[in-house]
C-alpha positions in Angstrom: 65.5 140.8 114.6 66.7 137.5 113.1 67.9 135.7 110.0 67.8 132.0 109.2 68.0 129.6 106.2 67.1 126.1 105.4 68.4 124.0 102.5 66.5 121.0 101.2 67.9 118.6 98.6 64.8 118.1 96.5 66.4 115.3 94.5 67.0 113.2 97.6 64.0 114.4 99.5 66.2 115.3 102.5 67.8 118.2 104.3 71.2 119.3 102.9 73.2 118.7 106.1 76.8 120.0 106.5 76.5 122.6 103.6 78.8 125.6 104.0 76.9 128.9 104.0 78.4 132.4 103.9 76.5 135.6 104.8 77.7 138.8 103.1 76.6 142.4 103.1 76.8 144.8 100.2 79.2 147.6 101.0 79.3 150.0 98.0 80.3 147.9 95.0 81.7 145.1 97.0 80.4 142.3 99.3 81.8 142.1 102.8 81.8 138.8 104.8 79.6 138.9 107.9 79.4 135.2 109.0 80.1 131.6 108.0 78.3 128.5 109.1 77.3 125.0 108.1 73.8 123.6 107.9 72.8 121.3 110.7 71.4 117.8 110.4 68.0 119.4 109.6 69.6 121.5 106.8 69.2 124.7 108.8 71.4 127.6 110.0 69.5 129.2 112.8 72.2 131.4 114.4 73.1 134.0 111.7 73.7 137.5 113.0 70.7 139.7 113.1 70.7 141.9 110.0 70.6 145.7 109.9 68.9 147.5 107.1 70.7 146.9 103.8 71.4 144.4 101.0 72.7 140.9 101.9 73.4 137.6 100.2 73.6 134.1 101.3 76.3 132.1 99.4 75.7 128.4 99.5 78.6 126.0 98.6 76.4 123.5 96.7 79.3 121.5 95.2 78.5 118.4 97.3 74.9 118.4 96.1 75.0 119.5 92.4 77.5 118.9 89.7 76.1 121.8 87.6 75.7 124.5 90.3 78.8 124.5 92.5 77.6 127.7 94.3 74.3 129.5 94.7 74.1 133.1 95.8 70.8 134.6 96.9 70.7 138.3 97.4 67.9 140.0 99.4 67.0 143.3 100.9 66.4 143.9 104.6 64.0 146.8 104.9 62.8 146.3 108.5 65.5 144.9 110.9 62.8 144.2 113.4 61.3 141.4 111.3 62.4 137.8 111.0 64.0 136.9 107.6 64.0 133.3 106.6 65.6 132.5 103.2 65.1 128.8 102.2 66.9 127.1 99.3 65.4 124.1 97.4 68.1 122.4 95.4 68.2 119.7 92.8 71.0 118.7 90.4 69.9 121.1 87.6 67.6 123.6 89.3 67.1 125.6 92.4 64.5 127.9 93.9 64.2 130.2 96.8 61.5 132.3 98.5 61.0 134.4 101.6 59.9 132.0 104.3 58.4 132.6 107.7 
């Protein structure tokens, strides 16, 4: 049905605005690019293409927010394309976490 993400810079306590994000889909042993976007002023990407059943990953260019992690890739499985998938990223200079949001 839909796919979105939200990036929060936990060290600054603010959304990570302007961060490049790439959506990829697993195709055999390779990843195929599906879409590219940048987070808005609220740190969100709301308009990613609706996913089909399969394995995807969001690749975040975190180089402007972390000297240690220049990139974060979060892989996830879409099992029911009729559901909403929200994949947030909480980022700090030396740690990150993610979860399935609502």
